[in-house]
N, C-alpha and C positions, 0 to 999 in steps of 0.2 A: 787657403786662397789663394796666397802670393803664387803658394805653386804651379795652381789653375793659371794664373797671369801670366808668368813665364811660360807656361808651356802657349798661352795663347799667343803672347807677341812673339817666342821664335818660330812658330807655324809663322804667323802672320810678313813676318821679315822677310823671313822664305820664300814665302810663297808671290811677294811683290818681286826680289828678287830675281825668280826666277823667272816672271809673264811679262814685268816690264820690257824687255829689250824684245819681247816680238808685240810688241803693239805698235811697233814702231820702226822707222829700217836700220839694224845693228850699225850706231857710231860712237866712235872714242865718246862723242855727249851724253849718251842713253847711259853708262855707268858712271857718268859724275854728276847727272843731272839725279841719281838712285841715291849716289854718295850724299849730294847735295840738300835732298831734301832728308835722309834721315839725320844728319848733320844740324839743320834748322831744328827739327823738331826737338832734338837731344837737350838742346840749347833752350829750343822757348819753353815745352811743356816747365822743366820744375823753375824757371822767368816765369811766366803766371800763376804757377800755384804760390810762389812767392806771393806777388802780388794777391792773389786773389788771401789770403791770410795776411799780409797786411791791412788789407782795406777795410775787408770783412767780421777777420777775427776768425779765432779757431772752429764757432761752431756754423760758422757759414762754408769752410773750406773742408769738411767733416763729410767724409764716402759713407752713405746709405747702408753699406752692403757692410 
């Protein structure tokens, strides 16, 4: 299951990086915006997961899969 998740993440990140500059005029800020969203997500996701675990306990944070 983890392998499938990693594959899906790799495909979606690659697609995002390829299509985002075509949605608006290519500028140096476009690359920075894509990088910024990735960095924010990599920081916010573990933080939110930790908060869910701390506030709700292990049963609340378990994935149904």
